[in-house]
FIMAR-208959 format. One line per 4 residues: their letters; for each residue x, y, z of N, C-alpha, C, O. Coordinates in steps of 0.2 Angstrom, whole numbers, plus 5000, padded with zeros to 4 digits. Example, Ala and Ser with C-alpha at 12.3 -4.5 7.8 and 13.67 -1.06 7.14 Angstrom:
residues 2
AS = 5066 4972 5039 5062 4978 5039 5066 4984 5039 5071 4983 5042 | 5064 4989 5035 5068 4995 5036 5064 5000 5039 5067 5006 5040
END
This chain:
residues 331
MSET = 5004 4995 5000 4999 5000 4999 5004 5006 5000 5008 5006 5004 | 5002 5012 4996 5007 5017 4995 5006 5021 5002 5002 5019 5007 | 5011 5026 5003 5012 5029 5009 5005 5035 5009 5003 5036 5014 | 5004 5038 5003 4997 5042 5003 4992 5038 5004 4987 5042 5007
RMRG = 4990 5032 5003 4985 5028 5004 4984 5027 5012 4979 5028 5015 | 4990 5026 5015 4991 5025 5022 4989 5030 5026 4986 5030 5031 | 4991 5036 5023 4989 5043 5027 4982 5044 5027 4979 5046 5032 | 4978 5042 5022 4971 5043 5021 4967 5039 5025 4962 5041 5027
VVGA = 4970 5032 5027 4967 5028 5031 4967 5030 5039 4963 5030 5043 | 4974 5032 5039 4976 5034 5046 4971 5041 5048 4968 5042 5053 | 4971 5045 5043 4968 5052 5044 4961 5052 5046 4958 5055 5050 | 4957 5046 5042 4951 5046 5044 4950 5044 5050 4945 5046 5054
TVAG = 4953 5038 5052 4953 5035 5059 4954 5040 5065 4951 5040 5070 | 4959 5044 5064 4961 5049 5069 4956 5055 5069 4955 5059 5074 | 4954 5056 5064 4948 5062 5063 4942 5060 5067 4939 5064 5071 | 4941 5053 5067 4935 5051 5071 4936 5051 5078 4932 5052 5082
VVDR = 4942 5049 5080 4944 5048 5087 4943 5055 5090 4941 5057 5096 | 4946 5060 5086 4946 5068 5088 4940 5069 5089 4938 5072 5094 | 4935 5069 5084 4929 5071 5085 4924 5068 5091 4920 5071 5093 | 4926 5062 5092 4923 5059 5098 4924 5062 5104 4919 5064 5108
FRGK = 4930 5063 5105 4933 5067 5112 4931 5074 5112 4931 5077 5118 | 4931 5078 5106 4930 5084 5106 4923 5085 5107 4922 5090 5111 | 4917 5081 5106 4911 5080 5107 4910 5080 5115 4906 5083 5117 | 4913 5076 5118 4913 5075 5124 4914 5081 5128 4909 5084 5131
GGTP = 4921 5083 5129 4922 5090 5131 4919 5093 5137 4920 5099 5139 | 4916 5089 5141 4914 5093 5148 4907 5096 5146 4904 5098 5151 | 4905 5097 5139 4899 5102 5138 4893 5098 5141 4892 5092 5139 | 4889 5102 5145 4883 5099 5148 4878 5097 5142 4878 5101 5137
STVD = 4874 5092 5143 4869 5090 5138 4864 5096 5138 4862 5099 5142 | 4862 5096 5131 4855 5099 5130 4849 5097 5128 4844 5100 5128 | 4850 5090 5128 4843 5086 5127 4844 5080 5131 4850 5078 5133 | 4838 5077 5133 4838 5071 5138 4837 5065 5132 4832 5064 5130
LDDL = 4843 5062 5131 4842 5056 5126 4838 5051 5129 4837 5046 5125 | 4835 5050 5135 4832 5046 5139 4823 5048 5137 4818 5044 5139 | 4822 5054 5134 4814 5056 5135 4812 5054 5128 4813 5058 5123 | 4809 5048 5127 4807 5045 5122 4799 5043 5123 4797 5042 5128
ARLD = 4795 5042 5118 4789 5040 5117 4788 5033 5114 4792 5031 5110 | 4783 5030 5116 4783 5024 5112 4781 5026 5105 4778 5031 5103 | 4782 5021 5101 4781 5021 5092 4775 5017 5091 4773 5017 5085 | 4772 5014 5095 4767 5008 5093 4762 5011 5088 4759 5017 5089
GMTV = 4761 5007 5083 4757 5009 5077 4759 5013 5072 4756 5015 5068 | 4766 5015 5072 4771 5019 5068 4774 5014 5064 4775 5008 5066 | 4776 5017 5058 4780 5013 5054 4787 5017 5052 4787 5023 5050 | 4792 5014 5054 4799 5018 5053 4803 5015 5048 4805 5009 5049
LVTG = 4806 5019 5044 4810 5016 5038 4818 5018 5040 4820 5024 5041 | 4822 5014 5041 4829 5015 5041 4834 5013 5035 4835 5008 5034 | 4837 5018 5032 4842 5016 5027 4850 5014 5031 4852 5017 5036 | 4852 5010 5027 4859 5008 5030 4859 5004 5036 4863 5006 5040
ASSG = 4854 4999 5037 4853 4996 5043 4855 4989 5044 4853 4985 5048 | 4860 4987 5039 4863 4981 5041 4868 4980 5046 4870 4974 5049 | 4871 4986 5048 4876 4985 5054 4877 4993 5056 4873 4997 5054 | 4881 4994 5061 4883 5000 5064 4878 5005 5066 4873 5002 5068
LGAG = 4878 5012 5064 4872 5016 5068 4865 5013 5065 4860 5014 5069 | 4865 5012 5059 4857 5010 5057 4855 5004 5060 4849 5004 5062 | 4859 4998 5061 4856 4993 5065 4855 4996 5072 4850 4993 5076 | 4858 5000 5075 4857 5002 5083 4849 5005 5083 4845 5004 5086
VARH = 4849 5010 5077 4843 5014 5076 4837 5010 5076 4832 5011 5079 | 4838 5004 5072 4832 4999 5070 4831 4996 5077 4825 4995 5078 | 4835 4994 5080 4834 4990 5087 4830 4995 5091 4825 4992 5093 | 4832 5001 5093 4829 5004 5096 4822 5006 5095 4817 5005 5099
VADL = 4820 5009 5089 4814 5009 5087 4809 5003 5087 4803 5004 5089 | 4812 4997 5085 4808 4991 5086 4807 4990 5094 4802 4988 5096 | 4811 4992 5098 4810 4991 5105 4804 4995 5107 4800 4994 5112 | 4805 5001 5104 4799 5005 5106 4792 5004 5103 4787 5007 5104
GATV = 4792 4999 5099 4786 4997 5097 4784 4998 5089 4778 4996 5087 | 4788 5000 5086 4787 5002 5079 4787 4997 5074 4791 4992 5076 | 4783 4997 5069 4784 4993 5063 4790 4995 5060 4791 5001 5059 | 4795 4991 5057 4801 4994 5055 4803 4991 5048 4802 4985 5047
VLAQ = 4805 4995 5043 4807 4993 5037 4815 4994 5037 4818 5000 5037 | 4818 4990 5036 4826 4990 5034 4828 4990 5027 4828 4985 5023 | 4831 4996 5026 4833 4997 5018 4840 4997 5018 4844 5000 5021 | 4843 4991 5014 4850 4990 5014 4851 4986 5007 4847 4985 5004
RSRH = 4857 4986 5006 4861 4982 5000 4861 4975 5001 4860 4971 4996 | 4861 4972 5007 4862 4966 5008 4861 4963 5015 4859 4966 5020 | 4862 4957 5016 4861 4953 5023 4854 4954 5026 4853 4956 5032 | 4848 4954 5021 4842 4956 5023 4839 4952 5028 4836 4955 5033
DESV = 4840 4944 5028 4837 4940 5031 4841 4941 5039 4838 4941 5044 | 4847 4940 5039 4851 4942 5044 4850 4947 5048 4849 4946 5054 | 4849 4954 5046 4847 4958 5049 4840 4959 5053 4839 4962 5058 | 4835 4956 5048 4828 4955 5052 4828 4951 5057 4825 4952 5062
RAVV = 4832 4946 5057 4833 4940 5063 4836 4944 5069 4834 4944 5075 | 4842 4948 5067 4845 4952 5072 4840 4957 5076 4840 4957 5083 | 4836 4960 5073 4832 4965 5076 4826 4961 5080 4824 4963 5086 | 4823 4956 5077 4819 4952 5080 4821 4950 5087 4818 4951 5092
DATG = 4826 4946 5087 4829 4942 5092 4831 4947 5098 4830 4946 5104 | 4834 4953 5096 4836 4957 5102 4830 4961 5104 4830 4963 5110 | 4824 4962 5100 4818 4966 5104 4812 4962 5104 4808 4964 5109 | 4811 4957 5102 4805 4953 5102 4800 4955 5097 4795 4952 5096
NTAV = 4801 4961 5094 4797 4964 5089 4797 4960 5082 4802 4959 5079 | 4791 4956 5080 4792 4953 5074 4789 4958 5067 4789 4956 5061 | 4788 4963 5069 4785 4968 5063 4792 4971 5061 4793 4977 5062 | 4795 4967 5057 4801 4969 5055 4802 4966 5047 4801 4960 5046
RALP = 4804 4971 5042 4805 4968 5036 4812 4971 5032 4814 4977 5034 | 4815 4969 5028 4820 4972 5025 4819 4971 5017 4817 4965 5014 | 4821 4977 5014 4820 4978 5007 4828 4980 5004 4832 4984 5006 | 4828 4978 4998 4835 4981 4995 4834 4987 4992 4829 4989 4989
LDLA = 4841 4991 4994 4840 4998 4991 4848 4999 4991 4853 4998 4996 | 4850 5003 4985 4856 5006 4983 4855 5012 4981 4853 5014 4976 | 4858 5017 4987 4858 5024 4985 4861 5026 4979 4859 5032 4977 | 4867 5022 4976 4870 5024 4970 4867 5022 4963 4871 5022 4958
DPRK = 4861 5020 4964 4858 5017 4958 4851 5019 4957 4847 5017 4961 | 4849 5024 4953 4843 5028 4952 4837 5023 4951 4832 5024 4954 | 4838 5017 4947 4832 5013 4946 4831 5009 4952 4825 5008 4953 | 4836 5007 4957 4834 5004 4962 4830 5008 4967 4827 5005 4971
ISSF = 4832 5015 4967 4829 5019 4972 4821 5019 4969 4817 5019 4973 | 4820 5020 4963 4814 5021 4961 4810 5014 4962 4804 5015 4964 | 4813 5008 4960 4808 5002 4961 4808 5001 4969 4804 4997 4970 | 4812 5003 4974 4811 5002 4981 4804 5007 4983 4800 5004 4986
AEQL = 4804 5013 4981 4799 5017 4982 4792 5014 4979 4786 5014 4982 | 4793 5011 4973 4786 5008 4970 4785 5002 4975 4779 5002 4977 | 4789 4999 4977 4788 4993 4981 4783 4994 4987 4778 4990 4988 | 4787 5000 4991 4783 5001 4997 4776 5004 4996 4772 5003 5000
AADG = 4775 5008 4989 4768 5011 4988 4764 5005 4986 4758 5006 4988 | 4766 5000 4983 4762 4995 4981 4760 4991 4986 4754 4988 4986 | 4764 4990 4992 4762 4987 4999 4759 4990 5003 4758 4988 5009 | 4756 4998 5000 4752 5002 5005 4756 5005 5011 4753 5006 5016
VVLD = 4763 5005 5011 4767 5007 5017 4766 5015 5017 4766 5019 5011 | 4764 5018 5022 4765 5025 5024 4770 5026 5029 4769 5023 5034 | 4775 5030 5028 4779 5031 5033 4777 5036 5039 4775 5041 5037 | 4778 5035 5045 4779 5039 5050 4785 5043 5052 4786 5048 5055
RLVC = 4790 5039 5050 4797 5041 5051 4802 5039 5046 4801 5033 5044 | 4807 5042 5044 4812 5040 5039 4818 5042 5042 4818 5048 5043 | 4823 5037 5043 4830 5040 5045 4834 5038 5040 4834 5032 5038 | 4837 5043 5037 4842 5043 5031 4848 5041 5034 4851 5046 5037
NAGL = 4851 5036 5035 4857 5035 5038 4863 5032 5034 4869 5033 5036 | 4862 5029 5029 4866 5026 5025 4872 5031 5022 4871 5036 5019 | 4878 5027 5022 4884 5033 5020 4890 5029 5018 4889 5022 5018 | 4895 5032 5015 4901 5027 5013 4907 5032 5013 4907 5038 5011
VPAS = 4912 5029 5014 4919 5031 5014 4923 5027 5009 4926 5022 5011 | 4924 5029 5003 4927 5024 4999 4935 5024 5000 4938 5028 5002 | 4938 5018 4998 4945 5018 4999 4948 5023 4994 4953 5027 4996 | 4945 5024 4989 4948 5029 4983 4943 5033 4979 4937 5031 4980
ARQT = 4944 5038 4975 4940 5040 4971 4938 5036 4966 4941 5032 4963 | 4931 5036 4965 4928 5033 4958 4921 5036 4957 4919 5040 4961 | 4919 5033 4952 4912 5036 4949 4907 5030 4950 4908 5024 4951 | 4900 5032 4951 4895 5027 4950 4893 5026 4942 4896 5030 4938
GAGI = 4888 5021 4941 4887 5020 4934 4884 5026 4931 4886 5028 4926 | 4880 5030 4935 4878 5037 4932 4883 5043 4931 4881 5049 4930 | 4889 5041 4932 4894 5046 4931 4895 5051 4936 4897 5057 4935 | 4893 5049 4943 4893 5054 4949 4899 5051 4954 4900 5045 4954
DVMV = 4901 5056 4957 4907 5055 4961 4903 5050 4967 4897 5052 4969 | 4906 5043 4969 4903 5039 4973 4901 5042 4979 4895 5041 4980 | 4906 5045 4983 4904 5048 4990 4899 5053 4989 4895 5053 4994 | 4899 5058 4984 4893 5063 4984 4886 5059 4982 4881 5060 4985
HVNF = 4886 5054 4977 4880 5050 4976 4877 5046 4982 4871 5047 4983 | 4881 5043 4985 4878 5039 4991 4877 5043 4998 4872 5043 5002 | 4881 5048 4999 4880 5052 5005 4876 5058 5003 4874 5061 5008 | 4874 5060 4997 4869 5066 4997 4864 5064 4991 4858 5063 4993
LGNV = 4867 5064 4985 4861 5063 4980 4856 5057 4980 4850 5057 4978 | 4859 5053 4983 4854 5047 4984 4849 5048 4988 4843 5046 4986 | 4850 5052 4993 4845 5053 4999 4841 5059 4996 4835 5058 4998 | 4842 5064 4991 4838 5067 4989 4832 5064 4984 4827 5066 4984
MLVD = 4836 5059 4980 4832 5055 4976 4827 5051 4980 4821 5051 4978 | 4829 5048 4985 4825 5044 4989 4819 5048 4992 4813 5046 4991 | 4820 5053 4995 4815 5057 4997 4810 5059 4993 4804 5060 4995 | 4812 5061 4987 4808 5063 4981 4805 5058 4979 4799 5059 4978
ALLE = 4807 5052 4978 4803 5046 4977 4798 5044 4982 4792 5042 4980 | 4799 5045 4988 4794 5042 4993 4789 5048 4993 4783 5046 4993 | 4790 5054 4993 4785 5059 4992 4781 5058 4986 4775 5057 4986 | 4784 5058 4981 4780 5057 4974 4775 5051 4974 4770 5051 4971
RGVL = 4777 5046 4977 4773 5040 4978 4767 5039 4983 4764 5034 4984 | 4768 5045 4987 4763 5044 4994 4765 5040 4999 4761 5039 5004 | 4771 5038 5000 4774 5034 5005 4776 5039 5012 4775 5037 5017 | 4778 5045 5010 4779 5049 5014 4773 5055 5013 4774 5058 5008
RPVH = 4769 5057 5016 4763 5061 5016 4763 5068 5020 4761 5067 5026 | 4765 5073 5017 4765 5079 5021 4757 5081 5024 4752 5080 5021 | 4757 5083 5030 4751 5085 5034 4749 5092 5035 4753 5096 5038 | 4744 5094 5032 4743 5100 5033 4738 5102 5037 4733 5099 5037
GSGP = 4738 5108 5042 4734 5109 5046 4736 5104 5053 4742 5102 5053 | 4731 5102 5057 4733 5100 5063 4733 5091 5062 4731 5088 5057 | 4737 5089 5067 4738 5081 5067 4745 5079 5067 4749 5084 5066 | 4747 5073 5069 4754 5071 5069 4757 5071 5062 4755 5069 5057
RPRI = 4763 5075 5063 4766 5074 5056 4771 5068 5055 4772 5066 5061 | 4774 5066 5049 4780 5063 5049 4786 5066 5051 4786 5072 5052 | 4791 5063 5051 4799 5065 5053 4802 5062 5048 4801 5057 5046 | 4807 5066 5046 4814 5064 5042 4818 5065 5047 4818 5071 5049
VVVG = 4823 5061 5048 4829 5061 5052 4835 5059 5048 4835 5054 5045 | 4840 5064 5047 4846 5063 5042 4852 5063 5046 4854 5068 5049 | 4856 5057 5046 4863 5057 5048 4869 5060 5045 4872 5057 5041 | 4871 5065 5048 4877 5069 5044 4883 5068 5048 4884 5063 5051
SETH = 4887 5073 5047 4894 5074 5051 4896 5080 5053 4894 5085 5049 | 4899 5081 5059 4903 5088 5060 4908 5090 5055 4910 5096 5055 | 4911 5084 5051 4915 5087 5046 4912 5091 5041 4916 5093 5037 | 4907 5092 5040 4904 5098 5036 4906 5105 5037 4904 5109 5034
RSAP = 4908 5105 5044 4911 5112 5046 4917 5114 5042 4918 5120 5040 | 4921 5109 5041 4928 5110 5037 4928 5111 5031 4933 5112 5028 | 4922 5110 5027 4922 5110 5020 4921 5117 5017 4917 5121 5019 | 4924 5118 5011 4924 5125 5009 4917 5126 5005 4914 5120 5004
PIDL = 4915 5132 5003 4908 5133 5001 4907 5129 4993 4911 5128 4989 | 4900 5127 4994 4899 5122 4988 4901 5125 4980 4899 5130 4978 | 4904 5122 4977 4906 5122 4970 4899 5119 4967 4899 5113 4967 | 4894 5123 4964 4888 5120 4962 4889 5118 4954 4885 5115 4951
ENFA = 4894 5119 4951 4895 5116 4945 4899 5110 4945 4897 5105 4942 | 4903 5109 4949 4908 5103 4949 4908 5098 4956 4912 5094 4957 | 4902 5100 4960 4903 5095 4966 4902 5088 4965 4904 5084 4969 | 4898 5086 4959 4896 5080 4958 4901 5077 4953 4900 5071 4952
TPGD = 4906 5080 4950 4911 5078 4946 4915 5072 4949 4919 5073 4954 | 4916 5067 4946 4921 5061 4948 4927 5065 4949 4930 5069 4945 | 4930 5064 4955 4937 5068 4956 4943 5062 4955 4942 5056 4954 | 4949 5065 4956 4954 5061 4955 4959 5063 4962 4965 5062 4962
YPTS = 4954 5065 4968 4959 5066 4973 4962 5059 4977 4959 5054 4977 | 4968 5060 4980 4972 5055 4982 4968 5053 4989 4964 5056 4992 | 4969 5047 4991 4966 5044 4997 4968 5049 5003 4964 5049 5008 | 4973 5052 5003 4975 5056 5009 4970 5062 5009 4970 5065 5014
RIVA = 4965 5063 5005 4961 5068 5004 4953 5066 5006 4948 5070 5006 | 4954 5059 5007 4947 5056 5007 4942 5059 5013 4936 5060 5012 | 4945 5061 5018 4942 5063 5024 4939 5071 5023 4933 5073 5025 | 4943 5075 5020 4940 5082 5016 4936 5081 5011 4932 5086 5011
HYGR = 4935 5075 5007 4930 5076 5002 4923 5072 5006 4918 5074 5005 | 4924 5069 5010 4919 5067 5015 4915 5072 5018 4909 5072 5019 | 4920 5077 5021 4917 5083 5023 4912 5087 5019 4907 5089 5020 | 4915 5087 5012 4911 5091 5007 4906 5087 5006 4901 5091 5003
SKLL = 4904 5081 5006 4899 5077 5003 4893 5078 5010 4887 5080 5009 | 4896 5078 5016 4891 5081 5021 4889 5088 5022 4884 5089 5025 | 4893 5093 5019 4891 5099 5018 4884 5099 5014 4879 5102 5015 | 4885 5095 5008 4879 5096 5003 4874 5092 5007 4868 5095 5007
LHTW = 4875 5087 5010 4868 5084 5013 4866 5088 5018 4860 5090 5018 | 4870 5092 5023 4866 5095 5028 4863 5102 5025 4858 5105 5028 | 4866 5104 5019 4863 5111 5016 4856 5108 5013 4851 5112 5015 | 4856 5104 5010 4850 5100 5008 4845 5099 5012 4839 5100 5010
VQEL = 4847 5097 5019 4842 5095 5025 4838 5102 5026 4832 5102 5027 | 4843 5107 5027 4840 5114 5029 4835 5116 5024 4829 5118 5025 | 4837 5115 5018 4832 5118 5012 4826 5113 5012 4820 5115 5010 | 4827 5107 5014 4820 5102 5014 4816 5105 5019 4810 5106 5018
SRRL = 4819 5106 5025 4815 5108 5031 4812 5115 5030 4807 5117 5033 | 4814 5119 5025 4811 5125 5023 4805 5124 5018 4800 5127 5019 | 4806 5120 5014 4801 5119 5008 4796 5115 5011 4790 5115 5008 | 4795 5111 5015 4791 5106 5018 4787 5110 5023 4786 5108 5029
TDDG = 4785 5115 5021 4780 5120 5025 4775 5123 5022 4775 5124 5016 | 4769 5124 5026 4763 5128 5023 4761 5134 5027 4758 5134 5032 | 4763 5140 5025 4762 5146 5028 4766 5146 5034 4763 5148 5040 | 4773 5143 5034 4778 5143 5039 4777 5137 5044 4781 5136 5049
TPTI = 4771 5134 5043 4770 5127 5048 4773 5121 5045 4771 5120 5039 | 4777 5117 5048 4779 5111 5045 4774 5106 5042 4770 5104 5046 | 4774 5104 5036 4770 5098 5035 4773 5091 5036 4770 5086 5037 | 4780 5091 5036 4784 5086 5038 4790 5088 5042 4793 5092 5039
DVHH = 4792 5086 5048 4797 5089 5053 4804 5086 5050 4805 5080 5050 | 4808 5090 5048 4815 5087 5046 4820 5089 5051 4820 5095 5053 | 4824 5085 5053 4830 5086 5058 4835 5082 5056 4835 5078 5052 | 4842 5084 5058 4849 5081 5056 4852 5080 5062 4850 5083 5067
LCPG = 4858 5077 5062 4862 5075 5067 4869 5073 5064 4871 5070 5058 | 4874 5075 5070 4881 5070 5069 4881 5066 5076 4880 5069 5081 | 4881 5059 5075 4881 5056 5080 4888 5054 5083 4889 5050 5088 | 4893 5058 5081 4900 5057 5082 4903 5050 5080 4900 5047 5077
AVNS = 4909 5048 5083 4912 5043 5080 4910 5036 5082 4910 5034 5088 | 4908 5032 5078 4904 5025 5079 4907 5020 5076 4910 5021 5070 | 4908 5013 5080 4911 5008 5078 4907 5005 5073 4903 5001 5075 | 4907 5006 5067 4903 5004 5061 4907 5002 5055 4913 5001 5055
SLAR = 4904 5000 5049 4908 4997 5043 4908 5003 5039 4910 5002 5033 | 4908 5009 5041 4908 5016 5037 4915 5016 5034 4916 5018 5028 | 4920 5013 5037 4927 5012 5033 4929 5006 5030 4935 5004 5030 | 4923 5002 5029 4923 4995 5026 4928 4995 5020 4931 4990 5019
EAPK = 4929 5000 5016 4933 4999 5011 4941 5001 5012 4945 5001 5007 | 4942 5001 5019 4950 5002 5020 4954 4996 5017 4951 4991 5016 | 4960 4997 5016 4964 4991 5013 4965 4986 5018 4967 4987 5024 | 4965 4979 5016 4965 4974 5020 4972 4974 5025 4971 4972 5031
VMRP = 4977 4977 5023 4982 4976 5028 4980 4982 5033 4982 4981 5039 | 4976 4987 5032 4975 4991 5038 4969 4989 5042 4969 4991 5048 | 4965 4985 5039 4958 4983 5043 4960 4980 5050 4956 4983 5054 | 4965 4976 5053 4966 4975 5059 4967 4981 5063 4963 4981 5068
VVDL = 4970 4986 5061 4972 4992 5065 4965 4996 5065 4963 4997 5071 | 4962 4998 5059 4957 5001 5060 4952 4998 5064 4949 5002 5068 | 4950 4991 5064 4945 4988 5068 4946 4988 5075 4942 4988 5080 | 4953 4989 5076 4955 4988 5084 4953 4996 5086 4950 4997 5091
VFKA = 4955 5000 5082 4955 5008 5085 4946 5009 5085 4944 5013 5090 | 4943 5006 5080 4936 5009 5080 4933 5005 5087 4929 5008 5090 | 4935 4999 5088 4932 4996 5093 4934 4999 5101 4930 4999 5105 | 4940 5001 5101 4943 5003 5107 4940 5011 5109 4938 5012 5115
FFQD = 4940 5015 5104 4939 5022 5104 4932 5024 5102 4930 5030 5104 | 4929 5021 5098 4922 5023 5095 4916 5020 5098 4916 5015 5099 | 4911 5024 5098 4905 5022 5102 4902 5016 5099 4903 5015 5094 | 4899 5013 5104 4895 5006 5102 4889 5009 5098 4886 5014 5100
PHEA = 4888 5005 5092 4881 5008 5088 4875 5010 5092 4872 5015 5091 | 4874 5005 5097 4867 5005 5100 4867 5011 5104 4862 5015 5105 | 4874 5013 5107 4874 5020 5112 4873 5025 5107 4869 5030 5107 | 4877 5024 5101 4878 5030 5096 4871 5032 5093 4870 5038 5091
ARPA = 4866 5027 5093 4860 5028 5090 4856 5033 5094 4850 5034 5091 | 4857 5035 5099 4852 5037 5104 4850 5044 5102 4844 5046 5103 | 4854 5049 5099 4853 5056 5097 4848 5054 5091 4843 5058 5092 | 4848 5051 5087 4845 5050 5082 4838 5047 5083 4833 5049 5080
VWLV = 4837 5042 5088 4831 5040 5091 4828 5045 5095 4822 5045 5095 | 4832 5050 5098 4828 5055 5101 4824 5059 5096 4818 5061 5098 | 4827 5061 5090 4824 5065 5085 4818 5060 5082 4812 5063 5081 | 4819 5054 5082 4813 5050 5079 4808 5051 5085 4802 5052 5083
ANDG = 4808 5049 5091 4804 5047 5096 4802 5052 5101 4797 5051 5105 | 4805 5058 5101 4803 5063 5107 4797 5067 5105 4797 5069 5100 | 4792 5067 5109 4787 5070 5107 4787 5078 5108 4783 5082 5105 | 4791 5080 5113 4791 5087 5114 4794 5092 5109 4794 5098 5109
IAGE = 4797 5088 5103 4799 5093 5097 4793 5092 5092 4794 5095 5086 | 4788 5089 5093 4782 5090 5088 4781 5096 5085 4779 5101 5089 | 4781 5098 5079 4780 5104 5077 4785 5109 5074 4784 5113 5069 | 4792 5107 5078 4798 5110 5076 4802 5107 5069 4801 5101 5068
TGIY = 4805 5110 5066 4808 5107 5061 4816 5111 5060 4817 5116 5063 | 4820 5107 5057 4827 5109 5055 4832 5109 5062 4837 5112 5062 | 4829 5105 5067 4834 5104 5073 4841 5101 5071 4842 5097 5066 | 4846 5102 5074 4853 5099 5073 4856 5096 5079 4857 5100 5083
LHLD = 4857 5091 5080 4860 5088 5086 4868 5086 5084 4869 5084 5079 | 4873 5087 5089 4879 5084 5089 4880 5080 5095 4881 5083 5101 | 4879 5073 5095 4879 5070 5100 4873 5071 5105 4868 5069 5103 | 4874 5074 5111 4868 5076 5114 4867 5084 5115 4865 5086 5120
QRKE = 4870 5087 5111 4870 5095 5110 4866 5096 5104 4867 5094 5099 | 4861 5101 5107 4857 5105 5101 4860 5111 5099 4860 5116 5103 | 4862 5112 5093 4866 5117 5092 4864 5119 5084 4860 5116 5080 | 4868 5125 5082 4867 5126 5075 4872 5122 5070 4878 5121 5073
PSDL = 4871 5121 5064 4876 5118 5060 4879 5125 5057 4878 5130 5060 | 4884 5123 5052 4888 5130 5049 4885 5135 5047 4878 5134 5046 | 4887 5140 5046 4883 5145 5042 4883 5144 5034 4878 5147 5031 | 4887 5140 5032 4886 5138 5025 4879 5135 5025 4874 5136 5021
VLDP = 4878 5130 5029 4873 5126 5029 4866 5130 5029 4861 5130 5026 | 4866 5134 5034 4860 5139 5036 4859 5145 5030 4853 5148 5030 | 4863 5145 5025 4863 5151 5021 4856 5149 5016 4857 5144 5013 | 4851 5152 5016 4845 5150 5012 4847 5151 5005 4844 5147 5000
AAGA = 4851 5155 5003 4852 5157 4995 4856 5150 4993 4855 5147 4988 | 4861 5148 4997 4866 5142 4996 4861 5136 4994 4862 5132 4989 | 4855 5135 4999 4851 5130 5000 4847 5129 4994 4848 5124 4990 | 4844 5134 4992 4840 5135 4986 4844 5134 4980 4841 5131 4975
ALWE = 4850 5136 4979 4854 5135 4973 4856 5128 4972 4856 5125 4967 | 4858 5124 4978 4859 5117 4979 4854 5113 4978 4854 5108 4975 | 4848 5115 4979 4842 5111 4977 4840 5112 4970 4838 5107 4967 | 4841 5116 4967 4841 5117 4959 4845 5113 4956 4843 5109 4952
RAHE = 4851 5114 4957 4856 5110 4954 4856 5102 4956 4858 5098 4951 | 4854 5100 4962 4853 5093 4964 4847 5090 4959 4848 5085 4957 | 4842 5093 4959 4836 5090 4955 4838 5091 4948 4835 5087 4944 | 4842 5095 4946 4844 5095 4939 4848 5088 4936 4847 5085 4931
LAER = 4853 5087 4941 4857 5081 4941 4853 5074 4942 4854 5070 4939 | 4848 5074 4946 4844 5069 4948 4839 5067 4942 4838 5061 4941 | 4837 5074 4938 4832 5072 4932 4837 5069 4926 4835 5065 4922 | 4843 5071 4926 4848 5069 4920 4849 5062 4921 4847 5058 4916
ISR = 4851 5059 4927 4853 5052 4928 4847 5047 4928 4848 5041 4928 | 4842 5050 4929 4836 5047 4929 4833 5045 4923 4828 5041 4922 | 4835 5047 4917 4831 5047 4911 4834 5039 4908 4832 5037 4903
END
């Protein structure tokens, strides 16, 4: 393995460790992560649920009584058994979803609609840190496609097919909860013309590019929260968070020679997925935030994302550009 590639793997791991301990920092909690309501009668969809944070969220919401849909690329039967065995809740199913493939996103939404599924909660958790730069079949940078554009297309597909239904007026509203990263704060302003172009960035720059993909994601979330309103009242509540460093398969593409070291560091210093999932579950199951939208959490801290994320002009411009791309690659 080249020295450059080694630096990329080490840099990503160190960044995760630093983020976790910076998040601890002795700062008092601003939310009570144990303040949860039951989810009986509700349907919750979790993407990237085969392992890591997604699996943790799935078990929590199943334990709270929800009907759970696991959306993931593989390990469907295994994931269902794991949730059922851990919680005793048998209302769990898994469906294939690949956020890098527009056709599979469309067929996934069509399947849910055909089955009569109406979601009360959507947790967009799936993400990727590739071993090196590459493009998807649609000609989009893979990290941008999976971490950002695939989520845009998924939410649009679910809305278009009535699987997610905005509520106008009074009554309980659905919620969308998106898992992002504090790395968005280190990213430069969005380059609207080139952000999806397959790059040739070295492995040593993977963490920086990951931060850029998360800036796109968080900026879109804020814009989505602005658009899913009716005369200033949310029709779907939209929230996002950074769970901190999680012992997950996010770095699954690390070179084989580095995997033992990466796995050891993840296990020793990163959060257990079940514990790390608690901020996301709080956004899913806390009754006290009903009617709010645009909440951002870092661990158990409620705070603002970066100024770039909060810029309405940037959000509107990204929205238009992302939908231009989505329309082009869906033809």
